[in-house]
Backbone as JSON Lines, residues from 0, in Angstrom:
{"i":0,"aa":"X","n":[-12.04,1.82,14.56],"ca":[-10.7,1.56,14.05],"c":[-10.13,0.36,14.8]}
{"i":1,"aa":"X","n":[-9.87,-0.69,14.09],"ca":[-9.36,-1.92,14.67],"c":[-7.89,-1.73,15.04]}
{"i":2,"aa":"X","n":[-7.49,-2.2,16.23],"ca":[-6.11,-2.01,16.66],"c":[-5.31,-3.3,16.71]}
{"i":3,"aa":"X","n":[-5.97,-4.45,16.8],"ca":[-5.29,-5.75,16.85],"c":[-5.91,-6.66,15.79]}
{"i":4,"aa":"X","n":[-5.03,-7.38,15.05],"ca":[-5.49,-8.25,13.98],"c":[-5.04,-9.69,14.2]}
{"i":5,"aa":"X","n":[-5.87,-10.63,13.75],"ca":[-5.49,-12.05,13.74],"c":[-4.69,-12.3,12.46]}
{"i":6,"aa":"X","n":[-4.04,-13.47,12.38],"ca":[-3.29,-13.79,11.16],"c":[-4.25,-13.91,9.97]}
{"i":7,"aa":"X","n":[-5.45,-14.39,10.2],"ca":[-6.44,-14.49,9.11],"c":[-6.85,-13.13,8.58]}
{"i":8,"aa":"X","n":[-7.04,-12.16,9.49],"ca":[-7.39,-10.8,9.07],"c":[-6.24,-10.15,8.3]}
{"i":9,"aa":"X","n":[-5.01,-10.37,8.78],"ca":[-3.84,-9.83,8.08],"c":[-3.72,-10.46,6.7]}
{"i":10,"aa":"X","n":[-3.99,-11.76,6.61],"ca":[-3.93,-12.46,5.32],"c":[-4.91,-11.85,4.32]}
{"i":11,"aa":"X","n":[-6.12,-11.52,4.78],"ca":[-7.11,-10.89,3.89],"c":[-6.63,-9.53,3.42]}
{"i":12,"aa":"X","n":[-6.09,-8.73,4.34],"ca":[-5.6,-7.4,4.0],"c":[-4.47,-7.49,2.98]}
{"i":13,"aa":"X","n":[-3.55,-8.45,3.19],"ca":[-2.38,-8.59,2.33],"c":[-2.64,-9.44,1.09]}
{"i":14,"aa":"X","n":[-3.82,-10.05,1.05],"ca":[-4.19,-10.94,-0.05],"c":[-3.19,-12.09,-0.22]}
{"i":15,"aa":"X","n":[-2.89,-12.73,0.93],"ca":[-2.01,-13.91,0.96],"c":[-2.68,-14.98,1.82]}
{"i":16,"aa":"X","n":[-2.11,-16.17,1.83],"ca":[-2.63,-17.26,2.66],"c":[-2.28,-17.01,4.13]}
{"i":17,"aa":"X","n":[-3.14,-17.42,5.05],"ca":[-2.84,-17.26,6.48],"c":[-1.51,-17.88,6.88]}
{"i":18,"aa":"X","n":[-1.14,-18.99,6.24],"ca":[0.15,-19.64,6.54],"c":[1.31,-18.7,6.23]}
{"i":19,"aa":"X","n":[1.19,-17.91,5.18],"ca":[2.24,-16.95,4.82],"c":[2.42,-15.93,5.93]}
{"i":20,"aa":"X","n":[1.31,-15.44,6.48],"ca":[1.37,-14.47,7.58],"c":[2.03,-15.11,8.79]}
{"i":21,"aa":"X","n":[1.7,-16.38,9.06],"ca":[2.32,-17.1,10.18],"c":[3.83,-17.2,9.99]}
{"i":22,"aa":"X","n":[4.27,-17.44,8.76],"ca":[5.7,-17.51,8.47],"c":[6.37,-16.15,8.7]}
{"i":23,"aa":"X","n":[5.73,-15.07,8.26],"ca":[6.28,-13.73,8.49],"c":[6.43,-13.48,9.99]}
{"i":24,"aa":"X","n":[5.4,-13.89,10.74],"ca":[5.39,-13.7,12.19],"c":[6.51,-14.53,12.84]}
{"i":25,"aa":"X","n":[6.56,-15.83,12.5],"ca":[7.53,-16.74,13.11],"c":[8.97,-16.37,12.78]}
{"i":26,"aa":"X","n":[9.2,-15.78,11.6],"ca":[10.56,-15.38,11.22],"c":[10.96,-14.04,11.84]}
{"i":27,"aa":"X","n":[10.0,-13.36,12.47],"ca":[10.31,-12.08,13.11],"c":[10.15,-10.86,12.21]}
{"i":28,"aa":"X","n":[9.77,-11.07,10.96],"ca":[9.58,-9.93,10.06],"c":[8.34,-9.13,10.39]}
{"i":29,"aa":"X","n":[7.27,-9.81,10.83],"ca":[6.03,-9.17,11.23],"c":[5.91,-9.31,12.74]}
{"i":30,"aa":"X","n":[5.96,-8.2,13.43],"ca":[5.96,-8.23,14.89],"c":[4.55,-8.35,15.44]}
{"i":31,"aa":"X","n":[4.47,-8.99,16.59],"ca":[3.2,-9.16,17.28],"c":[3.41,-9.98,18.53]}
{"i":32,"aa":"X","n":[2.39,-10.69,18.97],"ca":[2.51,-11.51,20.17],"c":[1.6,-12.73,20.05]}
{"i":33,"aa":"X","n":[1.89,-13.72,20.88],"ca":[1.05,-14.92,20.95],"c":[0.14,-14.78,22.17]}
{"i":34,"aa":"X","n":[-1.07,-15.29,22.05],"ca":[-1.98,-15.29,23.19],"c":[-1.49,-16.36,24.16]}
{"i":35,"aa":"X","n":[-1.32,-16.02,25.44],"ca":[-0.82,-16.99,26.43],"c":[-1.66,-18.27,26.46]}
{"i":36,"aa":"X","n":[-0.97,-19.42,26.48],"ca":[-1.65,-20.71,26.53],"c":[-2.24,-21.14,25.2]}
{"i":37,"aa":"X","n":[-1.83,-20.46,24.14],"ca":[-2.39,-20.75,22.81],"c":[-1.31,-20.51,21.76]}
{"i":38,"aa":"X","n":[-1.54,-21.03,20.58],"ca":[-0.62,-20.77,19.46],"c":[-1.1,-19.6,18.61]}
{"i":39,"aa":"X","n":[-2.25,-19.01,18.98],"ca":[-2.81,-17.91,18.2],"c":[-1.91,-16.69,18.25]}
{"i":40,"aa":"X","n":[-1.77,-16.05,17.12],"ca":[-0.94,-14.86,16.99],"c":[-1.82,-13.62,16.85]}
{"i":41,"aa":"X","n":[-1.34,-12.5,17.36],"ca":[-2.04,-11.22,17.2],"c":[-1.02,-10.18,16.74]}
{"i":42,"aa":"X","n":[-1.45,-9.36,15.8],"ca":[-0.57,-8.34,15.23],"c":[-1.19,-6.97,15.49]}
{"i":43,"aa":"X","n":[-0.51,-6.11,16.27],"ca":[-1.01,-4.74,16.48],"c":[-0.99,-3.94,15.18]}
{"i":44,"aa":"X","n":[-1.94,-3.07,15.04],"ca":[-2.14,-2.25,13.85],"c":[-0.87,-1.53,13.42]}
{"i":45,"aa":"X","n":[-0.17,-0.88,14.37],"ca":[1.01,-0.1,14.01],"c":[2.12,-0.98,13.44]}
{"i":46,"aa":"X","n":[2.26,-2.23,13.94],"ca":[3.28,-3.15,13.4],"c":[2.9,-3.6,12.0]}
{"i":47,"aa":"X","n":[1.62,-3.82,11.78],"ca":[1.16,-4.23,10.45],"c":[1.4,-3.11,9.44]}
{"i":48,"aa":"X","n":[1.04,-1.89,9.78],"ca":[1.24,-0.76,8.87],"c":[2.73,-0.59,8.56]}
{"i":49,"aa":"X","n":[3.56,-0.66,9.59],"ca":[5.02,-0.52,9.4],"c":[5.52,-1.62,8.46]}
{"i":50,"aa":"X","n":[5.08,-2.86,8.68],"ca":[5.48,-3.99,7.85],"c":[5.1,-3.76,6.39]}
{"i":51,"aa":"X","n":[3.86,-3.35,6.17],"ca":[3.39,-3.12,4.8],"c":[4.2,-2.03,4.11]}
{"i":52,"aa":"X","n":[4.48,-0.94,4.83],"ca":[5.26,0.16,4.24],"c":[6.69,-0.27,3.95]}
{"i":53,"aa":"X","n":[7.31,-0.99,4.89],"ca":[8.7,-1.44,4.71],"c":[8.86,-2.34,3.5]}
{"i":54,"aa":"X","n":[7.82,-3.12,3.21],"ca":[7.9,-4.06,2.11],"c":[7.21,-3.57,0.84]}
{"i":55,"aa":"X","n":[6.83,-2.3,0.83],"ca":[6.23,-1.7,-0.36],"c":[4.91,-2.32,-0.75]}
{"i":56,"aa":"X","n":[4.19,-2.85,0.22],"ca":[2.9,-3.48,-0.06],"c":[1.79,-2.45,0.08]}
{"i":57,"aa":"X","n":[0.72,-2.58,-0.69],"ca":[-0.39,-1.63,-0.56],"c":[-1.05,-1.75,0.8]}
{"i":58,"aa":"X","n":[-1.47,-0.62,1.34],"ca":[-2.1,-0.61,2.65],"c":[-3.56,-1.06,2.6]}
{"i":59,"aa":"X","n":[-4.14,-1.08,1.41],"ca":[-5.51,-1.55,1.25],"c":[-6.47,-0.8,2.16]}
{"i":60,"aa":"X","n":[-7.26,-1.55,2.92],"ca":[-8.27,-0.94,3.79],"c":[-7.66,-0.16,4.95]}
{"i":61,"aa":"X","n":[-6.37,-0.33,5.2],"ca":[-5.71,0.42,6.28],"c":[-5.26,1.8,5.81]}
{"i":62,"aa":"X","n":[-5.32,2.05,4.52],"ca":[-4.81,3.32,3.99],"c":[-5.47,4.52,4.64]}
{"i":63,"aa":"X","n":[-6.78,4.47,4.81],"ca":[-7.49,5.57,5.44],"c":[-7.01,5.79,6.87]}
{"i":64,"aa":"X","n":[-6.74,4.7,7.58],"ca":[-6.27,4.8,8.95],"c":[-4.83,5.26,9.03]}
{"i":65,"aa":"X","n":[-4.02,4.88,8.05],"ca":[-2.59,5.14,8.11],"c":[-2.2,6.5,7.56]}
{"i":66,"aa":"X","n":[-3.13,7.2,6.95],"ca":[-2.82,8.48,6.34],"c":[-3.57,9.59,7.06]}
{"i":67,"aa":"X","n":[-2.83,10.6,7.48],"ca":[-3.45,11.78,8.07],"c":[-3.94,12.69,6.95]}
{"i":68,"aa":"X","n":[-5.2,13.12,7.02],"ca":[-5.76,13.95,5.95],"c":[-5.89,15.39,6.45]}
{"i":69,"aa":"X","n":[-5.31,16.29,5.68],"ca":[-5.27,17.7,6.06],"c":[-5.98,18.52,5.0]}
{"i":70,"aa":"X","n":[-6.84,19.41,5.46],"ca":[-7.53,20.35,4.58],"c":[-7.02,21.74,4.9]}
{"i":71,"aa":"X","n":[-6.42,22.38,3.91],"ca":[-5.87,23.72,4.05],"c":[-6.85,24.69,3.38]}
{"i":72,"aa":"X","n":[-7.43,25.58,4.18],"ca":[-8.48,26.47,3.67],"c":[-7.97,27.9,3.54]}
{"i":73,"aa":"X","n":[-8.06,28.45,2.32],"ca":[-7.75,29.85,2.07],"c":[-6.3,30.22,2.23]}
{"i":74,"aa":"X","n":[-5.41,29.27,2.27],"ca":[-4.0,29.56,2.55],"c":[-3.32,30.25,1.38]}
{"i":75,"aa":"X","n":[-2.44,31.17,1.73],"ca":[-1.64,31.87,0.73],"c":[-0.72,30.87,0.04]}
{"i":76,"aa":"X","n":[-0.37,31.13,-1.22],"ca":[0.48,30.19,-1.98],"c":[1.79,29.83,-1.27]}
{"i":77,"aa":"X","n":[2.4,30.79,-0.6],"ca":[3.68,30.5,0.06],"c":[3.5,29.49,1.2]}
{"i":78,"aa":"X","n":[2.39,29.58,1.91],"ca":[2.11,28.64,3.01],"c":[1.76,27.27,2.44]}
{"i":79,"aa":"X","n":[0.95,27.26,1.38],"ca":[0.6,25.99,0.72],"c":[1.85,25.27,0.26]}
{"i":80,"aa":"X","n":[2.73,26.0,-0.4],"ca":[3.95,25.42,-0.93],"c":[4.85,24.89,0.19]}
{"i":81,"aa":"X","n":[5.02,25.69,1.25],"ca":[5.89,25.28,2.36],"c":[5.35,24.02,3.04]}
{"i":82,"aa":"X","n":[4.04,23.99,3.31],"ca":[3.47,22.82,3.98],"c":[3.52,21.57,3.09]}
{"i":83,"aa":"X","n":[3.29,21.74,1.81],"ca":[3.37,20.61,0.89],"c":[4.77,20.01,0.92]}
{"i":84,"aa":"X","n":[5.79,20.88,0.94],"ca":[7.18,20.41,0.98],"c":[7.52,19.75,2.32]}
{"i":85,"aa":"X","n":[6.98,20.28,3.41],"ca":[7.36,19.82,4.74],"c":[6.63,18.57,5.23]}
{"i":86,"aa":"X","n":[5.46,18.33,4.71],"ca":[4.68,17.17,5.18],"c":[5.12,15.92,4.44]}
{"i":87,"aa":"X","n":[5.28,14.84,5.19],"ca":[5.68,13.56,4.62],"c":[4.51,13.0,3.82]}
{"i":88,"aa":"X","n":[4.66,12.91,2.51],"ca":[3.54,12.5,1.66],"c":[3.11,11.06,1.86]}
{"i":89,"aa":"X","n":[3.96,10.21,2.48],"ca":[3.56,8.85,2.77],"c":[2.52,8.81,3.89]}
{"i":90,"aa":"X","n":[2.65,9.74,4.84],"ca":[1.76,9.71,5.99],"c":[0.65,10.74,5.93]}
{"i":91,"aa":"X","n":[0.76,11.7,5.04],"ca":[-0.23,12.78,5.01],"c":[-0.71,13.05,3.59]}
{"i":92,"aa":"X","n":[-2.01,13.26,3.5],"ca":[-2.62,13.65,2.23],"c":[-3.17,15.05,2.45]}
{"i":93,"aa":"X","n":[-2.84,15.97,1.56],"ca":[-3.26,17.36,1.73],"c":[-4.16,17.79,0.58]}
{"i":94,"aa":"X","n":[-5.27,18.42,0.95],"ca":[-6.2,18.99,-0.03],"c":[-6.34,20.48,0.28]}
{"i":95,"aa":"X","n":[-6.79,21.23,-0.72],"ca":[-6.88,22.68,-0.58],"c":[-8.28,23.17,-0.93]}
{"i":96,"aa":"X","n":[-8.7,24.22,-0.24],"ca":[-9.99,24.87,-0.53],"c":[-9.77,26.37,-0.48]}
{"i":97,"aa":"X","n":[-10.38,27.09,-1.42],"ca":[-10.18,28.54,-1.5],"c":[-11.23,29.32,-0.72]}
{"i":98,"aa":"X","n":[-12.38,28.71,-0.45],"ca":[-13.47,29.44,0.21],"c":[-14.19,28.54,1.21]}
{"i":99,"aa":"X","n":[-15.1,29.12,1.96],"ca":[-15.89,28.36,2.91],"c":[-16.74,27.31,2.22]}
{"i":100,"aa":"X","n":[-17.33,27.68,1.08],"ca":[-18.15,26.74,0.32],"c":[-17.32,25.54,-0.13]}
{"i":101,"aa":"X","n":[-16.15,25.83,-0.7],"ca":[-15.25,24.78,-1.15],"c":[-14.8,23.91,0.03]}
{"i":102,"aa":"X","n":[-14.55,24.55,1.18],"ca":[-14.11,23.83,2.38],"c":[-15.18,22.83,2.81]}
{"i":103,"aa":"X","n":[-16.44,23.22,2.72],"ca":[-17.54,22.32,3.09],"c":[-17.58,21.1,2.18]}
{"i":104,"aa":"X","n":[-17.41,21.33,0.89],"ca":[-17.43,20.23,-0.09],"c":[-16.23,19.31,0.15]}
{"i":105,"aa":"X","n":[-15.05,19.91,0.33],"ca":[-13.83,19.12,0.56],"c":[-13.93,18.32,1.86]}
{"i":106,"aa":"X","n":[-14.46,18.94,2.91],"ca":[-14.58,18.25,4.21],"c":[-15.49,17.04,4.07]}
{"i":107,"aa":"X","n":[-16.55,17.2,3.29],"ca":[-17.5,16.1,3.09],"c":[-16.85,14.92,2.39]}
{"i":108,"aa":"X","n":[-16.02,15.17,1.39],"ca":[-15.42,14.06,0.64],"c":[-14.13,13.55,1.29]}
{"i":109,"aa":"X","n":[-13.36,14.42,1.92],"ca":[-12.06,14.04,2.48],"c":[-12.17,13.48,3.9]}
{"i":110,"aa":"X","n":[-13.12,13.98,4.68],"ca":[-13.2,13.68,6.12],"c":[-11.84,13.91,6.77]}
{"i":111,"aa":"X","n":[-11.4,15.17,6.81],"ca":[-10.04,15.48,7.27],"c":[-9.83,15.21,8.76]}
{"i":112,"aa":"X","n":[-8.57,14.97,9.1],"ca":[-8.16,14.84,10.5],"c":[-7.77,16.2,11.04]}
{"i":113,"aa":"X","n":[-7.36,17.09,10.13],"ca":[-6.92,18.43,10.52],"c":[-7.38,19.44,9.48]}
{"i":114,"aa":"X","n":[-7.9,20.57,9.95],"ca":[-8.28,21.66,9.05],"c":[-7.48,22.89,9.48]}
{"i":115,"aa":"X","n":[-6.7,23.42,8.54],"ca":[-5.92,24.62,8.78],"c":[-6.64,25.76,8.06]}
{"i":116,"aa":"X","n":[-7.07,26.76,8.83],"ca":[-7.84,27.86,8.26],"c":[-7.02,29.14,8.33]}
{"i":117,"aa":"X","n":[-6.74,29.71,7.16],"ca":[-5.97,30.95,7.08],"c":[-6.93,32.13,7.13]}
{"i":118,"aa":"X","n":[-6.71,33.03,8.06],"ca":[-7.58,34.19,8.25],"c":[-7.41,35.23,7.13]}
{"i":119,"aa":"X","n":[-6.55,34.96,6.15],"ca":[-6.35,35.89,5.04],"c":[-7.65,36.07,4.25]}
{"i":120,"aa":"X","n":[-8.56,35.08,4.31],"ca":[-9.82,35.2,3.57],"c":[-10.86,36.0,4.35]}
{"i":121,"aa":"X","n":[-10.48,36.51,5.5],"ca":[-11.4,37.32,6.3],"c":[-11.75,36.63,7.6]}
{"i":122,"aa":"X","n":[-11.78,37.43,8.64],"ca":[-12.03,36.89,9.98],"c":[-13.41,36.23,10.08]}
{"i":123,"aa":"X","n":[-14.43,36.89,9.55],"ca":[-15.79,36.38,9.65],"c":[-15.92,35.02,8.98]}
{"i":124,"aa":"X","n":[-15.47,34.93,7.72],"ca":[-15.59,33.66,6.99],"c":[-14.77,32.56,7.65]}
{"i":125,"aa":"X","n":[-13.58,32.9,8.12],"ca":[-12.71,31.91,8.79],"c":[-13.38,31.35,10.03]}
{"i":126,"aa":"X","n":[-13.96,32.23,10.83],"ca":[-14.63,31.79,12.06],"c":[-15.88,30.98,11.76]}
{"i":127,"aa":"X","n":[-16.6,31.35,10.7],"ca":[-17.81,30.59,10.32],"c":[-17.44,29.16,9.93]}
{"i":128,"aa":"X","n":[-16.36,29.0,9.18],"ca":[-15.92,27.66,8.77],"c":[-15.6,26.83,10.01]}
{"i":129,"aa":"X","n":[-14.82,27.42,10.92],"ca":[-14.41,26.71,12.14],"c":[-15.63,26.35,13.01]}
{"i":130,"aa":"X","n":[-16.52,27.3,13.18],"ca":[-17.7,27.05,14.01],"c":[-18.61,25.99,13.4]}
{"i":131,"aa":"X","n":[-18.81,26.06,12.09],"ca":[-19.66,25.06,11.43],"c":[-19.07,23.66,11.56]}
{"i":132,"aa":"X","n":[-17.76,23.54,11.45],"ca":[-17.13,22.23,11.62],"c":[-17.32,21.72,13.05]}
{"i":133,"aa":"X","n":[-17.14,22.61,14.03],"ca":[-17.27,22.21,15.44],"c":[-18.7,21.79,15.78]}
{"i":134,"aa":"X","n":[-19.68,22.43,15.14],"ca":[-21.09,22.11,15.42],"c":[-21.49,20.75,14.87]}
{"i":135,"aa":"X","n":[-20.86,20.33,13.79],"ca":[-21.21,19.07,13.13],"c":[-20.56,17.91,13.89]}
{"i":136,"aa":"X","n":[-21.36,16.98,14.41],"ca":[-20.8,15.86,15.18],"c":[-19.8,15.01,14.4]}
{"i":137,"aa":"X","n":[-19.95,14.96,13.07],"ca":[-19.01,14.2,12.24],"c":[-17.6,14.76,12.3]}
{"i":138,"aa":"X","n":[-17.48,16.05,12.56],"ca":[-16.17,16.72,12.54],"c":[-15.78,17.27,13.91]}
{"i":139,"aa":"X","n":[-16.46,16.82,14.96],"ca":[-16.22,17.36,16.3],"c":[-14.8,17.12,16.79]}
{"i":140,"aa":"X","n":[-14.2,16.0,16.38],"ca":[-12.84,15.71,16.86],"c":[-11.75,16.11,15.86]}
{"i":141,"aa":"X","n":[-12.11,16.84,14.82],"ca":[-11.13,17.29,13.84],"c":[-10.23,18.35,14.49]}
{"i":142,"aa":"X","n":[-8.92,18.22,14.29],"ca":[-7.97,19.21,14.79],"c":[-8.12,20.46,13.92]}
{"i":143,"aa":"X","n":[-8.32,21.62,14.56],"ca":[-8.45,22.87,13.82],"c":[-7.33,23.81,14.23]}
{"i":144,"aa":"X","n":[-6.68,24.37,13.21],"ca":[-5.59,25.31,13.44],"c":[-5.92,26.6,12.69]}
{"i":145,"aa":"X","n":[-5.85,27.72,13.4],"ca":[-6.12,29.02,12.8],"c":[-4.82,29.77,12.54]}
{"i":146,"aa":"X","n":[-4.7,30.32,11.34],"ca":[-3.53,31.13,10.98],"c":[-3.96,32.59,10.97]}
{"i":147,"aa":"X","n":[-3.65,33.29,12.04],"ca":[-4.07,34.68,12.19],"c":[-3.14,35.59,11.41]}
{"i":148,"aa":"X","n":[-3.73,36.6,10.76],"ca":[-2.89,37.57,10.04],"c":[-2.18,38.44,11.07]}
{"i":149,"aa":"X","n":[-1.11,39.07,10.68],"ca":[-0.3,39.81,11.64],"c":[-1.04,40.98,12.28]}
{"i":150,"aa":"X","n":[-2.03,41.56,11.57],"ca":[-2.79,42.66,12.19],"c":[-4.0,42.16,12.98]}
{"i":151,"aa":"X","n":[-4.38,40.9,12.77],"ca":[-5.52,40.32,13.48],"c":[-5.05,39.85,14.85]}
{"i":152,"aa":"X","n":[-5.87,40.09,15.86],"ca":[-5.52,39.52,17.16],"c":[-6.57,38.49,17.55]}
{"i":153,"aa":"X","n":[-6.23,37.69,18.52],"ca":[-7.12,36.59,18.9],"c":[-8.25,37.07,19.8]}
{"i":154,"aa":"X","n":[-8.26,38.34,20.15],"ca":[-9.33,38.86,21.0],"c":[-10.61,38.97,20.19]}
{"i":155,"aa":"X","n":[-11.72,38.84,20.87],"ca":[-13.0,39.05,20.2],"c":[-13.62,37.81,19.63]}
{"i":156,"aa":"X","n":[-12.98,36.65,19.79],"ca":[-13.62,35.41,19.37],"c":[-13.18,34.28,20.29]}
{"i":157,"aa":"X","n":[-13.98,33.25,20.3],"ca":[-13.75,32.1,21.17],"c":[-12.61,31.25,20.61]}
{"i":158,"aa":"X","n":[-11.45,31.32,21.26],"ca":[-10.28,30.59,20.77],"c":[-10.39,29.09,20.99]}
{"i":159,"aa":"X","n":[-11.35,28.65,21.79],"ca":[-11.48,27.21,22.03],"c":[-11.98,26.47,20.78]}
{"i":160,"aa":"X","n":[-12.43,27.21,19.78],"ca":[-12.82,26.6,18.5],"c":[-11.6,25.92,17.89]}
{"i":161,"aa":"X","n":[-10.43,26.54,18.08],"ca":[-9.18,26.05,17.49],"c":[-8.36,25.28,18.51]}
{"i":162,"aa":"X","n":[-7.71,24.22,18.04],"ca":[-6.77,23.5,18.89],"c":[-5.49,24.33,19.06]}
{"i":163,"aa":"X","n":[-5.14,25.06,18.0],"ca":[-3.94,25.9,18.0],"c":[-4.19,27.12,17.12]}
{"i":164,"aa":"X","n":[-3.49,28.21,17.43],"ca":[-3.48,29.36,16.52],"c":[-2.03,29.78,16.32]}
{"i":165,"aa":"X","n":[-1.73,30.24,15.12],"ca":[-0.41,30.76,14.78],"c":[-0.59,32.17,14.25]}
{"i":166,"aa":"X","n":[0.25,33.08,14.69],"ca":[0.21,34.45,14.2],"c":[1.31,34.62,13.14]}
{"i":167,"aa":"X","n":[0.94,35.23,12.01],"ca":[1.9,35.48,10.95],"c":[2.8,36.65,11.33]}
{"i":168,"aa":"X","n":[4.02,36.62,10.95],"ca":[4.75,35.54,10.27],"c":[5.11,34.44,11.27]}
{"i":169,"aa":"X","n":[5.14,33.22,10.82],"ca":[5.48,32.09,11.69],"c":[6.38,31.14,10.92]}
{"i":170,"aa":"X","n":[6.99,30.23,11.64],"ca":[7.87,29.24,11.04],"c":[7.01,28.09,10.49]}
{"i":171,"aa":"X","n":[7.04,27.9,9.19],"ca":[6.23,26.84,8.56],"c":[6.63,25.46,9.07]}
{"i":172,"aa":"X","n":[7.92,25.28,9.38],"ca":[8.38,23.98,9.89],"c":[7.73,23.68,11.25]}
{"i":173,"aa":"X","n":[7.55,24.72,12.06],"ca":[6.9,24.54,13.36],"c":[5.43,24.17,13.16]}
{"i":174,"aa":"X","n":[4.76,24.82,12.23],"ca":[3.36,24.49,11.92],"c":[3.26,23.04,11.45]}
{"i":175,"aa":"X","n":[4.14,22.63,10.55],"ca":[4.13,21.25,10.04],"c":[4.34,20.25,11.18]}
{"i":176,"aa":"X","n":[5.26,20.55,12.09],"ca":[5.5,19.66,13.23],"c":[4.3,19.56,14.15]}
{"i":177,"aa":"X","n":[3.63,20.69,14.39],"ca":[2.43,20.68,15.25],"c":[1.32,19.86,14.6]}
{"i":178,"aa":"X","n":[1.15,20.0,13.29],"ca":[0.14,19.21,12.58],"c":[0.48,17.73,12.72]}
{"i":179,"aa":"X","n":[1.75,17.38,12.47],"ca":[2.17,15.97,12.57],"c":[1.91,15.44,13.98]}
{"i":180,"aa":"X","n":[2.22,16.23,14.99],"ca":[2.04,15.79,16.38],"c":[0.57,15.61,16.72]}
{"i":181,"aa":"X","n":[-0.25,16.63,16.41],"ca":[-1.67,16.58,16.77],"c":[-2.41,15.47,16.01]}
{"i":182,"aa":"X","n":[-2.15,15.36,14.71],"ca":[-2.81,14.33,13.91],"c":[-2.26,12.94,14.28]}
{"i":183,"aa":"X","n":[-0.95,12.89,14.52],"ca":[-0.32,11.63,14.93],"c":[-0.92,11.1,16.22]}
{"i":184,"aa":"X","n":[-1.15,11.99,17.17],"ca":[-1.79,11.59,18.44],"c":[-3.2,11.07,18.19]}
{"i":185,"aa":"X","n":[-3.92,11.78,17.34],"ca":[-5.31,11.42,17.05],"c":[-5.4,10.07,16.37]}
{"i":186,"aa":"X","n":[-4.53,9.85,15.39],"ca":[-4.62,8.64,14.58],"c":[-3.66,7.55,15.03]}
{"i":187,"aa":"X","n":[-2.77,7.87,15.95],"ca":[-1.72,6.94,16.39],"c":[-0.95,6.42,15.2]}
{"i":188,"aa":"X","n":[-0.45,7.38,14.39],"ca":[0.3,6.98,13.19],"c":[1.61,6.31,13.56]}
{"i":189,"aa":"X","n":[1.92,5.25,12.84],"ca":[3.16,4.51,13.11],"c":[4.35,5.24,12.55]}
């Protein structure tokens, strides 16, 4: 993931001439810095993403970097609905899976930053999904959150599989904030 861009790289992303990017920079609309002893400009990733969003420009190749991808597995309709309402759709893309099989297919195509697994589909299946994701090097750094049912306790399984666990009933707004924080840290969302 590239964190600093030249004016030429920004021009390619924005599909404009490099001189246009220099004008944006010189006018203060696009923030960045000059390399000491040189006229070369550098634009940090977060400033570029913010600039593109503020001006309604497509993120292009940065879209994958700028959007947190969340996979919600086996979640009850009320939780799905609450999280969909609470997550900022500009910064987060949410997909849903009803079973472990579906979760595997979705994970393969989405490459999520966060997987929320609801234990309502059964403790065994929930743990298998989490363990399989942790074993796969492609998904080793994926944030995993377990939603434990009110009668289920966290005893009897390795909680280190999950970055966080929530016991039902819980505040959906708190869950949404934790997802935003954990994924935001991982992706350094602007």
